[in-house]
C-alpha positions as CSV (number, residue, x, y, z in Angstrom):
1,X,94.1,106.8,98.1
2,X,97.5,107.9,99.8
3,X,97.9,110.5,97.0
4,X,94.4,112.0,97.8
5,X,95.9,112.1,101.5
6,X,99.4,113.5,100.7
7,X,97.8,116.5,98.6
8,X,95.0,117.2,101.3
9,X,97.5,117.8,104.1
10,X,100.2,119.7,102.0
11,X,97.4,122.1,100.5
12,X,96.0,122.9,103.9
13,X,99.3,123.1,105.8
14,X,102.7,123.4,104.1
15,X,101.3,124.7,101.0
16,X,98.6,127.1,102.7
17,X,97.3,130.0,100.4
18,X,97.8,132.6,103.0
19,X,101.0,131.3,105.1
20,X,102.9,129.9,102.4
21,X,102.3,132.2,99.2
22,X,100.3,134.9,101.2
23,X,97.6,134.9,98.5
24,X,93.7,136.4,99.6
25,X,95.4,139.1,102.1
26,X,92.9,141.5,101.5
27,X,90.0,140.1,102.7
28,X,91.9,138.0,105.1
29,X,93.1,141.3,106.9
30,X,89.4,143.3,106.5
31,X,86.9,140.5,107.4
32,X,88.9,138.7,110.3
33,X,87.8,141.0,113.0
34,X,85.1,138.6,114.0
35,X,85.0,134.9,114.2
36,X,81.7,135.0,113.0
37,X,82.2,136.8,110.0
38,X,85.4,134.7,109.2
39,X,83.7,131.4,109.3
40,X,81.3,132.8,107.1
41,X,84.0,134.1,104.5
42,X,85.8,131.1,105.0
43,X,82.7,128.7,104.2
44,X,82.2,130.5,101.2
45,X,85.7,130.2,99.7
46,X,85.7,126.4,100.4
47,X,82.5,126.5,98.5
48,X,83.6,128.6,95.3
49,X,87.1,126.8,95.3
50,X,85.5,123.2,95.4
51,X,83.4,124.3,92.5
52,X,85.7,126.4,90.2
53,X,88.9,124.6,90.7
54,X,87.4,121.1,89.2
55,X,85.5,122.9,86.6
56,X,88.7,124.9,85.5
57,X,90.4,121.5,85.4
58,X,87.9,120.5,82.9
59,X,88.3,123.5,80.8
60,X,91.9,123.0,81.0
61,X,91.5,119.2,79.9
62,X,89.5,119.5,77.0
63,X,89.8,123.6,75.9
64,X,92.7,125.2,77.1
65,X,95.7,122.8,76.7
66,X,98.0,122.3,73.6
67,X,95.9,119.8,71.7
68,X,93.1,119.5,73.7
69,X,90.4,120.2,71.3
70,X,91.4,116.8,69.6
71,X,88.5,115.6,70.6
72,X,86.3,117.6,67.9
73,X,88.5,116.1,65.3
74,X,92.1,115.5,64.1
75,X,92.4,118.9,62.2
76,X,92.1,120.8,65.9
77,X,95.4,118.8,67.2
78,X,97.5,121.5,66.9
79,X,95.3,124.1,68.5
80,X,96.6,126.0,71.5
81,X,93.8,128.3,73.5
82,X,96.2,128.3,76.7
83,X,96.3,132.2,76.1
84,X,92.5,132.2,77.5
85,X,93.3,130.6,80.7
86,X,92.5,134.0,82.7
87,X,89.7,135.1,81.3
88,X,87.8,131.6,81.3
89,X,89.1,130.9,84.8
90,X,87.9,134.4,86.1
91,X,84.6,134.0,84.0
92,X,84.0,130.6,85.8
93,X,84.7,131.9,89.3
94,X,82.8,135.1,88.8
95,X,79.6,132.7,88.0
96,X,80.2,131.1,90.9
97,X,80.5,133.9,93.1
98,X,77.1,135.1,92.1
99,X,75.7,131.9,93.0
100,X,77.1,131.9,96.5
101,X,76.2,135.8,96.8
102,X,72.3,134.9,95.9
103,X,72.4,132.1,98.4
104,X,73.9,133.8,101.4
105,X,71.5,136.9,100.6
106,X,68.4,134.4,100.6
107,X,69.4,132.1,103.6
108,X,71.6,134.3,105.8
109,X,71.1,138.0,105.6
110,X,72.9,139.0,108.7
111,X,76.1,137.4,107.3
112,X,75.6,138.7,103.8
113,X,75.2,142.3,105.6
114,X,78.3,141.7,108.0
115,X,80.4,140.8,104.9
116,X,79.5,143.4,102.9
117,X,81.5,144.1,99.8
118,X,84.0,141.6,100.6
119,X,81.5,138.8,99.3
120,X,81.4,139.8,95.7
121,X,85.3,140.6,96.1
122,X,85.8,137.0,96.2
123,X,85.4,137.1,92.4
124,X,88.5,138.7,92.3
125,X,90.3,137.2,95.5
126,X,93.5,136.3,94.3
127,X,93.5,132.8,96.5
128,X,90.8,131.6,94.2
129,X,92.5,132.5,90.9
130,X,95.6,131.1,92.6
131,X,94.0,127.5,93.3
132,X,93.1,127.1,89.6
133,X,96.4,128.5,88.3
134,X,98.3,126.1,90.7
135,X,96.1,123.3,89.8
136,X,97.2,124.2,86.0
137,X,100.9,125.0,86.6
138,X,101.3,121.3,88.7
139,X,99.3,119.4,86.1
140,X,97.0,117.4,88.5
141,X,96.2,114.4,86.6
142,X,92.7,113.5,87.7
143,X,89.3,115.3,88.2
144,X,89.0,113.7,91.9
145,X,92.3,114.9,92.8
146,X,91.6,118.6,91.1
147,X,88.6,118.5,93.8
148,X,90.4,117.4,96.5
149,X,92.8,120.5,95.7
150,X,90.3,122.7,95.9
151,X,88.5,121.6,98.9
152,X,91.7,121.5,100.9
153,X,93.1,124.7,99.5
154,X,89.9,126.3,100.9
155,X,90.1,124.7,104.1
156,X,93.5,125.9,104.4
157,X,92.3,129.6,103.8
158,X,89.6,128.9,106.0
159,X,92.2,127.8,108.8
160,X,93.9,130.6,108.4
161,X,91.3,133.8,108.7
162,X,89.8,131.8,111.5
163,X,92.8,131.5,113.6
164,X,93.8,135.0,113.1
165,X,90.0,136.3,113.8
166,X,90.4,134.3,117.2
167,X,93.8,135.8,117.9
168,X,92.3,139.3,117.1
169,X,89.6,139.1,119.4
170,X,91.8,138.1,122.2
171,X,94.3,141.0,121.4
172,X,91.5,143.6,121.9
173,X,91.8,143.0,125.6
174,X,95.8,142.9,125.5
175,X,98.2,145.8,126.3
176,X,99.7,146.2,122.6
177,X,102.2,149.1,122.4
178,X,100.4,152.1,120.4
179,X,102.1,151.9,117.5
180,X,101.4,147.9,116.8
181,X,97.8,148.4,117.3
182,X,95.6,147.5,114.1
183,X,97.3,146.2,111.2
184,X,101.0,146.1,112.6
185,X,100.2,143.5,115.5
186,X,98.2,141.5,113.0
187,X,100.8,141.3,110.3
188,X,103.4,140.4,113.0
189,X,100.9,137.8,114.4
190,X,100.6,136.5,110.6
191,X,104.5,136.2,110.2
192,X,104.5,134.4,113.2
193,X,101.8,131.8,112.1
194,X,103.5,131.6,108.8
195,X,107.0,130.3,110.8
196,X,104.8,127.9,112.7
197,X,103.2,126.5,109.3
198,X,106.3,125.9,107.9
199,X,107.0,123.4,110.3
200,X,104.7,120.9,109.3
201,X,107.0,120.8,106.0
202,X,109.9,119.8,108.1
203,X,108.0,117.2,109.9
204,X,106.8,115.4,106.6
205,X,110.3,115.5,104.9
206,X,112.5,115.0,107.6
207,X,112.3,111.2,107.3
208,X,113.2,111.3,103.6
209,X,116.4,113.3,104.6
210,X,117.7,111.4,107.4
211,X,117.8,108.4,105.5
212,X,119.6,110.4,102.6
213,X,122.1,111.4,105.1
214,X,122.7,107.8,106.5
215,X,123.1,106.6,103.0
216,X,125.9,109.0,102.2
217,X,127.4,108.8,105.7
218,X,127.8,105.0,105.6
219,X,130.0,104.3,102.2
220,X,132.7,102.0,103.1
221,X,136.3,102.4,101.7
222,X,138.0,99.0,100.6
223,X,141.0,98.4,102.6
224,X,143.2,98.6,99.3
225,X,142.1,101.9,98.4
226,X,142.7,103.3,102.0
227,X,146.5,101.5,101.6
228,X,146.8,102.9,98.3
229,X,146.0,106.6,99.6
230,X,148.2,106.6,102.6
231,X,150.9,105.5,100.2
232,X,150.5,108.5,97.7
233,X,150.4,110.7,100.7
234,X,153.5,109.6,101.9
235,X,155.2,109.7,98.7
236,X,154.0,113.4,98.6
237,X,155.2,114.1,102.2
238,X,158.6,112.8,102.1
239,X,160.1,114.7,99.2
240,X,159.4,117.7,100.6
241,X,160.9,116.7,104.0
242,X,164.3,115.9,102.1
243,X,164.2,119.3,100.0
244,X,163.9,121.0,103.5
245,X,166.7,119.5,104.8
């Protein structure tokens, strides 16, 4: 249980897809002008990542890894299909995005029209593919953790686009210098938010660092060793003084 909680908070706050790795910036900047459209796209990203990351975990464990095809027979133990990772991952993501597009068009046509081209472009959103590739690179051990990672990474991206959309709506009524209006002030705000999210990593790791510092600074030097060091130092200093005299 603690492993799931730790993975959730790390994926949402510390390893945030936008503020830590700057993935998915195209749709993040283009669809963040209104909170309503940002909520719709963020929910779609959560749905797609919640499905594609566990599915791609299954593909990686039982098809793509070195020796993953051993369940077909011992003669397939040396088969390595990892070079097909990008193709299979993107195919899975594109299939799920098509499903999301059909559902949104059917039940929320106004949201479908407001998202425009960026809804089908989720298929090539680097944040979606990055979730599956990070899952593969970090060797997530179980399907439950893969599902947790997909949902939490999607929630992290959702919070990022929701926050910037709310800020951009307020910035419209602010006196922003002319050269910084539009994407200029958006990039500056994103950088400041990324610095703020970096503080979560320090909050979670500060206790461990303080313990290490305390252990390093509380080393006790025996009295005999200290006396020996003083004798050596005086033996080195006295001849130098006699030579000067």
